[in-house]
LUMLO-188234 format. One record per residue: residue number from 1; residue in three letters; x, y, z of N, C-alpha, C in turn. Coordinates in nm, 4 decimals. Each point is the difference from the previous one (the first is absolute). Layout:
<sites>
site seq NUM; type ALA; n.xx X; n.yy Y; n.zz Z; ca.xx X; ca.yy Y; ca.zz Z; c.xx X; c.yy Y; c.zz Z
...
</sites>
This chain:
<sites>
site seq 1; type UNK; n.xx -1.3498; n.yy 1.2904; n.zz 0.6833; ca.xx -0.0276; ca.yy 0.0955; ca.zz 0.1058; c.xx 0.0068; c.yy 0.1434; c.zz -0.0516
site seq 2; type UNK; n.xx 0.1069; n.yy 0.0293; n.zz -0.0723; ca.xx 0.0166; ca.yy 0.1374; ca.zz -0.0447; c.xx -0.1033; c.yy 0.0387; c.zz -0.1038
site seq 3; type UNK; n.xx -0.0471; n.yy -0.0959; n.zz -0.0777; ca.xx -0.1012; ca.yy 0.0302; ca.zz -0.1010; c.xx -0.1284; c.yy 0.0487; c.zz 0.0650
site seq 4; type UNK; n.xx -0.0248; n.yy -0.0454; n.zz 0.1224; ca.xx -0.1214; ca.yy 0.0431; ca.zz 0.0704; c.xx 0.0260; c.yy 0.1211; c.zz 0.0888
site seq 5; type UNK; n.xx 0.1199; n.yy 0.0580; n.zz -0.0099; ca.xx 0.0300; ca.yy 0.1211; ca.zz 0.0744; c.xx 0.0566; c.yy -0.0241; c.zz 0.1388
site seq 6; type UNK; n.xx 0.0288; n.yy -0.1249; n.zz 0.0338; ca.xx 0.0568; ca.yy -0.0323; ca.zz 0.1303; c.xx 0.1517; c.yy -0.0079; c.zz -0.0130
site seq 7; type UNK; n.xx 0.0675; n.yy 0.0771; n.zz 0.0820; ca.xx 0.1461; ca.yy 0.0011; ca.zz -0.0025; c.xx 0.0525; c.yy -0.1072; c.zz 0.0956
site seq 8; type UNK; n.xx 0.0832; n.yy -0.0948; n.zz -0.0499; ca.xx 0.0527; ca.yy -0.1057; ca.zz 0.0869; c.xx 0.0837; c.yy 0.0579; c.zz 0.1138
site seq 9; type UNK; n.xx -0.0171; n.yy -0.0558; n.zz 0.1184; ca.xx 0.0804; ca.yy 0.0431; ca.zz 0.1139; c.xx 0.1194; c.yy -0.0931; c.zz 0.0168
site seq 10; type UNK; n.xx 0.0808; n.yy 0.0253; n.zz 0.0999; ca.xx 0.1227; ca.yy -0.0775; ca.zz 0.0201; c.xx -0.0313; c.yy -0.1473; c.zz 0.0245
site seq 11; type UNK; n.xx -0.1117; n.yy -0.0317; n.zz 0.0636; ca.xx -0.0356; ca.yy -0.1397; ca.zz 0.0252; c.xx -0.0284; c.yy -0.0719; c.zz -0.1317
site seq 12; type UNK; n.xx -0.0707; n.yy 0.0643; n.zz -0.0895; ca.xx -0.0281; ca.yy -0.0605; ca.zz -0.1309; c.xx 0.1295; c.yy -0.0226; c.zz -0.0772
site seq 13; type UNK; n.xx 0.0887; n.yy 0.0982; n.zz 0.0006; ca.xx 0.1281; ca.yy -0.0143; ca.zz -0.0684; c.xx 0.0807; c.yy -0.1145; c.zz 0.0602
site seq 14; type UNK; n.xx 0.0056; n.yy -0.0070; n.zz 0.1341; ca.xx 0.0744; ca.yy -0.1073; ca.zz 0.0663; c.xx -0.0537; c.yy -0.1374; c.zz -0.0394
site seq 15; type UNK; n.xx -0.1315; n.yy -0.0112; n.zz -0.0093; ca.xx -0.0624; ca.yy -0.1266; ca.zz -0.0373; c.xx 0.0427; c.yy -0.0410; c.zz -0.1405
site seq 16; type UNK; n.xx 0.0000; n.yy 0.0948; n.zz -0.0919; ca.xx 0.0432; ca.yy -0.0289; ca.zz -0.1368; c.xx 0.1468; c.yy -0.0400; c.zz -0.0052
site seq 17; type UNK; n.xx 0.0849; n.yy 0.0777; n.zz 0.0641; ca.xx 0.1440; ca.yy -0.0278; ca.zz -0.0002; c.xx 0.0263; c.yy -0.1379; c.zz 0.0595
site seq 18; type UNK; n.xx -0.0584; n.yy -0.0274; n.zz 0.1145; ca.xx 0.0205; ca.yy -0.1281; ca.zz 0.0672; c.xx -0.0520; c.yy -0.1165; c.zz -0.0838
site seq 19; type UNK; n.xx -0.1169; n.yy 0.0156; n.zz -0.0584; ca.xx -0.0600; ca.yy -0.1068; ca.zz -0.0801; c.xx 0.0845; c.yy -0.0354; c.zz -0.1210
site seq 20; type UNK; n.xx 0.0457; n.yy 0.1009; n.zz -0.0722; ca.xx 0.0833; ca.yy -0.0276; ca.zz -0.1172; c.xx 0.1339; c.yy -0.0608; c.zz 0.0409
site seq 21; type UNK; n.xx 0.0592; n.yy 0.0493; n.zz 0.1087; ca.xx 0.1282; ca.yy -0.0545; ca.zz 0.0447; c.xx -0.0154; c.yy -0.1464; c.zz 0.0411
site seq 22; type UNK; n.xx -0.1052; n.yy -0.0318; n.zz 0.0738; ca.xx -0.0218; ca.yy -0.1391; ca.zz 0.0433; c.xx -0.0278; c.yy -0.0929; c.zz -0.1173
site seq 23; type UNK; n.xx -0.0516; n.yy 0.0555; n.zz -0.1076; ca.xx -0.0311; ca.yy -0.0793; ca.zz -0.1191; c.xx 0.1218; c.yy -0.0145; c.zz -0.0920
site seq 24; type UNK; n.xx 0.1126; n.yy 0.0575; n.zz 0.0407; ca.xx 0.1214; ca.yy -0.0098; ca.zz -0.0804; c.xx 0.0161; c.yy 0.1095; c.zz -0.1026
site seq 25; type UNK; n.xx -0.0929; n.yy 0.0940; n.zz -0.0033; ca.xx 0.0068; ca.yy 0.1123; ca.zz -0.0945; c.xx 0.0669; c.yy 0.1200; c.zz 0.0658
site seq 26; type UNK; n.xx 0.1258; n.yy -0.0190; n.zz 0.0412; ca.xx 0.0689; ca.yy 0.1043; ca.zz 0.0753; c.xx 0.0232; c.yy 0.1253; c.zz -0.0833
site seq 27; type UNK; n.xx 0.0164; n.yy -0.0148; n.zz -0.1303; ca.xx 0.0159; ca.yy 0.1175; ca.zz -0.0865; c.xx -0.1229; c.yy 0.0894; c.zz 0.0045
site seq 28; type UNK; n.xx -0.1164; n.yy -0.0620; n.zz -0.0050; ca.xx -0.1253; ca.yy 0.0762; ca.zz 0.0096; c.xx -0.0117; c.yy 0.0625; c.zz 0.1384
site seq 29; type UNK; n.xx 0.0369; n.yy -0.0761; n.zz 0.1035; ca.xx -0.0069; ca.yy 0.0521; ca.zz 0.1372; c.xx 0.0901; c.yy 0.1232; c.zz 0.0153
site seq 30; type UNK; n.xx 0.1203; n.yy -0.0067; n.zz -0.0541; ca.xx 0.0915; ca.yy 0.1140; ca.zz 0.0066; c.xx -0.0557; c.yy 0.1204; c.zz -0.0758
site seq 31; type UNK; n.xx -0.0585; n.yy -0.0256; n.zz -0.1167; ca.xx -0.0610; ca.yy 0.1089; ca.zz -0.0778; c.xx -0.1153; c.yy 0.0641; c.zz 0.0768
site seq 32; type UNK; n.xx -0.0821; n.yy -0.0820; n.zz 0.0642; ca.xx -0.1126; ca.yy 0.0526; ca.zz 0.0780; c.xx 0.0481; c.yy 0.0817; c.zz 0.1189
site seq 33; type UNK; n.xx 0.1061; n.yy -0.0464; n.zz 0.0642; ca.xx 0.0552; ca.yy 0.0745; ca.zz 0.1134; c.xx 0.0477; c.yy 0.1377; c.zz -0.0449
site seq 34; type UNK; n.xx 0.0671; n.yy 0.0035; n.zz -0.1142; ca.xx 0.0450; ca.yy 0.1286; ca.zz -0.0553; c.xx -0.1189; c.yy 0.0879; c.zz -0.0386
site seq 35; type UNK; n.xx -0.1005; n.yy -0.0614; n.zz -0.0626; ca.xx -0.1180; ca.yy 0.0764; ca.zz -0.0409; c.xx -0.0736; c.yy 0.0585; c.zz 0.1205
site seq 36; type UNK; n.xx -0.0066; n.yy -0.0762; n.zz 0.1072; ca.xx -0.0634; ca.yy 0.0486; ca.zz 0.1225; c.xx 0.0660; c.yy 0.1300; c.zz 0.0449
site seq 37; type UNK; n.xx 0.1316; n.yy 0.0016; n.zz 0.0000; ca.xx 0.0717; ca.yy 0.1201; ca.zz 0.0441; c.xx -0.0154; c.yy 0.1139; c.zz -0.0999
site seq 38; type UNK; n.xx -0.0038; n.yy -0.0327; n.zz -0.1299; ca.xx -0.0210; ca.yy 0.1036; ca.zz -0.1012; c.xx -0.1370; c.yy 0.0664; c.zz 0.0148
site seq 39; type UNK; n.xx -0.0956; n.yy -0.0759; n.zz 0.0500; ca.xx -0.1349; ca.yy 0.0531; ca.zz 0.0207; c.xx -0.0155; c.yy 0.0656; c.zz 0.1371
site seq 40; type UNK; n.xx 0.1116; n.yy 0.0298; n.zz 0.0628; ca.xx 0.0047; ca.yy 0.0708; ca.zz 0.1287; c.xx -0.0664; c.yy -0.0762; c.zz 0.1142
site seq 41; type UNK; n.xx 0.0059; n.yy -0.1329; n.zz -0.0064; ca.xx -0.0445; ca.yy -0.0818; ca.zz 0.1126; c.xx 0.1264; c.yy -0.0358; c.zz 0.0777
site seq 42; type UNK; n.xx 0.0096; n.yy 0.0505; n.zz 0.1230; ca.xx 0.1210; ca.yy -0.0204; ca.zz 0.0796; c.xx 0.0030; c.yy -0.1424; c.zz 0.0553
site seq 43; type UNK; n.xx 0.1052; n.yy -0.0751; n.zz -0.0337; ca.xx 0.0103; ca.yy -0.1360; ca.zz 0.0529; c.xx 0.0159; c.yy 0.0001; c.zz 0.1518
site seq 44; type UNK; n.xx -0.0675; n.yy -0.0922; n.zz 0.0637; ca.xx 0.0182; ca.yy -0.0230; ca.zz 0.1432; c.xx 0.1077; c.yy -0.1066; c.zz 0.0163
site seq 45; type UNK; n.xx 0.0385; n.yy -0.0250; n.zz 0.1242; ca.xx 0.0960; ca.yy -0.1070; ca.zz 0.0258; c.xx -0.0530; c.yy -0.1316; c.zz -0.0580
site seq 46; type UNK; n.xx -0.1293; n.yy -0.0242; n.zz 0.0134; ca.xx -0.0587; ca.yy -0.1231; ca.zz -0.0547; c.xx 0.0146; c.yy -0.0060; c.zz -0.1522
site seq 47; type UNK; n.xx -0.0038; n.yy 0.1135; n.zz -0.0664; ca.xx 0.0189; ca.yy 0.0043; ca.zz -0.1453; c.xx 0.1415; c.yy -0.0437; c.zz -0.0364
site seq 48; type UNK; n.xx 0.0956; n.yy 0.0570; n.zz 0.0701; ca.xx 0.1396; ca.yy -0.0354; ca.zz -0.0241; c.xx 0.0213; c.yy -0.1484; c.zz 0.0285
site seq 49; type UNK; n.xx -0.0619; n.yy -0.0490; n.zz 0.1070; ca.xx 0.0140; ca.yy -0.1418; ca.zz 0.0345; c.xx -0.0552; c.yy -0.0894; c.zz -0.1105
site seq 50; type UNK; n.xx -0.1119; n.yy 0.0396; n.zz -0.0595; ca.xx -0.0589; ca.yy -0.0788; ca.zz -0.1098; c.xx 0.0991; c.yy -0.0167; c.zz -0.1141
site seq 51; type UNK; n.xx 0.0614; n.yy 0.1084; n.zz -0.0419; ca.xx 0.0875; ca.yy -0.0068; ca.zz -0.1164; c.xx 0.1352; c.yy -0.0643; c.zz 0.0345
site seq 52; type UNK; n.xx 0.0501; n.yy 0.0250; n.zz 0.1201; ca.xx 0.1262; ca.yy -0.0628; ca.zz 0.0409; c.xx -0.0182; c.yy -0.1509; c.zz 0.0112
site seq 53; type UNK; n.xx -0.1036; n.yy -0.0441; n.zz 0.0697; ca.xx -0.0214; ca.yy -0.1444; ca.zz 0.0144; c.xx -0.0323; c.yy -0.0642; c.zz -0.1347
site seq 54; type UNK; n.xx -0.0696; n.yy 0.0730; n.zz -0.0876; ca.xx -0.0271; ca.yy -0.0514; ca.zz -0.1335; c.xx 0.1278; c.yy -0.0229; c.zz -0.0784
site seq 55; type UNK; n.xx 0.0927; n.yy 0.0937; n.zz 0.0109; ca.xx 0.1293; ca.yy -0.0169; ca.zz -0.0677; c.xx 0.0743; c.yy -0.1207; c.zz 0.0560
site seq 56; type UNK; n.xx -0.0012; n.yy -0.0150; n.zz 0.1312; ca.xx 0.0687; ca.yy -0.1132; ca.zz 0.0623; c.xx -0.0633; c.yy -0.1310; c.zz -0.0446
site seq 57; type UNK; n.xx -0.1327; n.yy -0.0075; n.zz 0.0010; ca.xx -0.0700; ca.yy -0.1226; ca.zz -0.0392; c.xx 0.0277; c.yy -0.0374; c.zz -0.1455
site seq 58; type UNK; n.xx 0.0340; n.yy 0.0980; n.zz -0.0800; ca.xx 0.0279; ca.yy -0.0238; ca.zz -0.1419; c.xx 0.1497; c.yy 0.0040; c.zz -0.0312
site seq 59; type UNK; n.xx 0.0811; n.yy -0.0158; n.zz 0.1049; ca.xx 0.1465; ca.yy -0.0065; ca.zz -0.0120; c.xx 0.0605; c.yy 0.1229; c.zz -0.0665
site seq 60; type UNK; n.xx -0.0607; n.yy 0.1152; n.zz 0.0208; ca.xx 0.0540; ca.yy 0.1264; ca.zz -0.0523; c.xx 0.0669; c.yy 0.0729; c.zz 0.1176
site seq 61; type UNK; n.xx 0.1067; n.yy -0.0607; n.zz 0.0516; ca.xx 0.0632; ca.yy 0.0445; ca.zz 0.1240; c.xx 0.0625; c.yy 0.1391; c.zz -0.0106
site seq 62; type UNK; n.xx 0.0669; n.yy 0.0279; n.zz -0.1113; ca.xx 0.0617; ca.yy 0.1320; ca.zz -0.0161; c.xx -0.1058; c.yy 0.1096; c.zz 0.0003
site seq 63; type UNK; n.xx -0.1117; n.yy -0.0253; n.zz -0.0672; ca.xx -0.1081; ca.yy 0.0990; ca.zz -0.0017; c.xx -0.0606; c.yy 0.0170; c.zz 0.1382
site seq 64; type UNK; n.xx -0.0165; n.yy -0.1111; n.zz 0.0727; ca.xx -0.0539; ca.yy 0.0078; ca.zz 0.1361; c.xx 0.0885; c.yy 0.0878; c.zz 0.0874
site seq 65; type UNK; n.xx 0.1300; n.yy -0.0201; n.zz -0.0096; ca.xx 0.0934; ca.yy 0.0790; ca.zz 0.0797; c.xx -0.0033; c.yy 0.1469; c.zz -0.0410
site seq 66; type UNK; n.xx -0.0050; n.yy 0.0266; n.zz -0.1290; ca.xx -0.0071; ca.yy 0.1383; ca.zz -0.0470; c.xx -0.1272; c.yy 0.0697; c.zz 0.0455
site seq 67; type UNK; n.xx -0.1117; n.yy -0.0711; n.zz -0.0052; ca.xx -0.1274; ca.yy 0.0572; ca.zz 0.0450; c.xx 0.0032; c.yy 0.0231; c.zz 0.1508
site seq 68; type UNK; n.xx 0.0608; n.yy -0.0932; n.zz 0.0732; ca.xx 0.0148; ca.yy 0.0174; ca.zz 0.1442; c.xx 0.0789; c.yy 0.1267; c.zz 0.0323
site seq 69; type UNK; n.xx 0.1111; n.yy 0.0209; n.zz -0.0700; ca.xx 0.0808; ca.yy 0.1194; ca.zz 0.0241; c.xx -0.0770; c.yy 0.1269; c.zz -0.0338
site seq 70; type UNK; n.xx -0.0779; n.yy -0.0061; n.zz -0.1070; ca.xx -0.0847; ca.yy 0.1150; ca.zz -0.0357; c.xx -0.1036; c.yy 0.0251; c.zz 0.1085
site seq 71; type UNK; n.xx -0.0590; n.yy -0.1072; n.zz 0.0510; ca.xx -0.0992; ca.yy 0.0130; ca.zz 0.1068; c.xx 0.0589; c.yy 0.0692; c.zz 0.1229
site seq 72; type UNK; n.xx 0.1218; n.yy -0.0377; n.zz 0.0344; ca.xx 0.0638; ca.yy 0.0533; ca.zz 0.1210; c.xx 0.0240; c.yy 0.1505; c.zz -0.0065
site seq 73; type UNK; n.xx -0.0083; n.yy 0.0586; n.zz -0.1186; ca.xx 0.0153; ca.yy 0.1444; ca.zz -0.0139; c.xx -0.1200; c.yy 0.0747; c.zz 0.0570
site seq 74; type UNK; n.xx -0.1177; n.yy -0.0669; n.zz 0.0030; ca.xx -0.1223; ca.yy 0.0696; ca.zz 0.0418; c.xx -0.0799; c.yy -0.0711; c.zz 0.1086
site seq 75; type UNK; n.xx 0.0251; n.yy -0.1292; n.zz 0.0187; ca.xx -0.0800; ca.yy -0.0791; ca.zz 0.0942; c.xx 0.0903; c.yy -0.0792; c.zz 0.0933
site seq 76; type UNK; n.xx -0.0546; n.yy -0.0330; n.zz 0.1180; ca.xx 0.0696; ca.yy -0.0857; ca.zz 0.0943; c.xx -0.0444; c.yy -0.1441; c.zz -0.0234
site seq 77; type UNK; n.xx 0.0923; n.yy -0.0889; n.zz -0.0335; ca.xx -0.0379; ca.yy -0.1402; ca.zz -0.0220; c.xx -0.0608; c.yy -0.0603; c.zz 0.1264
site seq 78; type UNK; n.xx -0.0906; n.yy -0.0955; n.zz -0.0200; ca.xx -0.0578; ca.yy -0.0713; ca.zz 0.1130; c.xx 0.0504; c.yy -0.1441; c.zz 0.0002
site seq 79; type UNK; n.xx -0.0549; n.yy -0.0839; n.zz 0.0870; ca.xx 0.0454; ca.yy -0.1380; ca.zz 0.0129; c.xx -0.0198; c.yy -0.0785; c.zz -0.1294
site seq 80; type UNK; n.xx -0.1082; n.yy 0.0273; n.zz -0.0718; ca.xx -0.0260; ca.yy -0.0693; ca.zz -0.1269; c.xx 0.1067; c.yy 0.0371; c.zz -0.1024
site seq 81; type UNK; n.xx 0.0356; n.yy 0.1259; n.zz -0.0036; ca.xx 0.1047; ca.yy 0.0458; ca.zz -0.0924; c.xx 0.1314; c.yy -0.0707; c.zz 0.0294
site seq 82; type UNK; n.xx 0.0364; n.yy -0.0031; n.zz 0.1269; ca.xx 0.1274; ca.yy -0.0610; ca.zz 0.0395; c.xx 0.0008; c.yy -0.1491; c.zz -0.0335
site seq 83; type UNK; n.xx -0.1114; n.yy -0.0685; n.zz 0.0254; ca.xx -0.0086; ca.yy -0.1430; ca.zz -0.0330; c.xx 0.0185; c.yy -0.0228; c.zz -0.1496
site seq 84; type UNK; n.xx -0.0589; n.yy 0.0861; n.zz -0.0809; ca.xx 0.0145; ca.yy -0.0130; ca.zz -0.1458; c.xx 0.1440; c.yy 0.0232; c.zz -0.0433
site seq 85; type UNK; n.xx 0.0640; n.yy 0.0989; n.zz 0.0600; ca.xx 0.1383; ca.yy 0.0312; ca.zz -0.0370; c.xx 0.0951; c.yy -0.1106; c.zz 0.0439
site seq 86; type UNK; n.xx -0.0280; n.yy -0.0651; n.zz 0.1137; ca.xx 0.0811; ca.yy -0.1151; ca.zz 0.0390; c.xx -0.0059; c.yy -0.1085; c.zz -0.1065
site seq 87; type UNK; n.xx -0.1153; n.yy -0.0153; n.zz -0.0616; ca.xx -0.0157; ca.yy -0.1003; ca.zz -0.1061; c.xx 0.0859; c.yy 0.0347; c.zz -0.1219
site seq 88; type UNK; n.xx 0.0240; n.yy 0.1289; n.zz -0.0217; ca.xx 0.0878; ca.yy 0.0402; ca.zz -0.1106; c.xx 0.1392; c.yy -0.0588; c.zz 0.0218
site seq 89; type UNK; n.xx 0.0487; n.yy 0.0124; n.zz 0.1224; ca.xx 0.1326; ca.yy -0.0519; ca.zz 0.0315; c.xx 0.0098; c.yy -0.1503; c.zz -0.0209
site seq 90; type UNK; n.xx -0.1023; n.yy -0.0721; n.zz 0.0420; ca.xx 0.0044; ca.yy -0.1453; ca.zz -0.0148; c.xx -0.0185; c.yy -0.0414; c.zz -0.1458
site seq 91; type UNK; n.xx -0.0712; n.yy 0.0799; n.zz -0.0782; ca.xx -0.0212; ca.yy -0.0327; ca.zz -0.1406; c.xx 0.1213; c.yy 0.0268; c.zz -0.0864
site seq 92; type UNK; n.xx 0.0864; n.yy 0.0903; n.zz 0.0441; ca.xx 0.1168; ca.yy 0.0364; ca.zz -0.0782; c.xx 0.1182; c.yy -0.0939; c.zz 0.0242
site seq 93; type UNK; n.xx -0.0130; n.yy -0.0843; n.zz 0.0990; ca.xx 0.1114; ca.yy -0.0905; ca.zz 0.0352; c.xx 0.0080; c.yy -0.1141; c.zz -0.0999
</sites>
């Protein structure tokens, strides 16, 4: 996309983050999430949900909780966020 002069928007970034996380490549998903923010693309609640649920699905519970706390500094969690965070609690037991 960028080679043709098109700048990826938040939806494109979310798709990449979610796809890599669902495929088990959570490290790549985390790197992409960071890169999105470095490129001044402001994450939406859906963006945060993608990376939090990806961490939970890949049993990275501490990271999910840390990202959730970071999210709460700037965004109001929604029902999807809360459902994902509940899974952190059940995964840590």
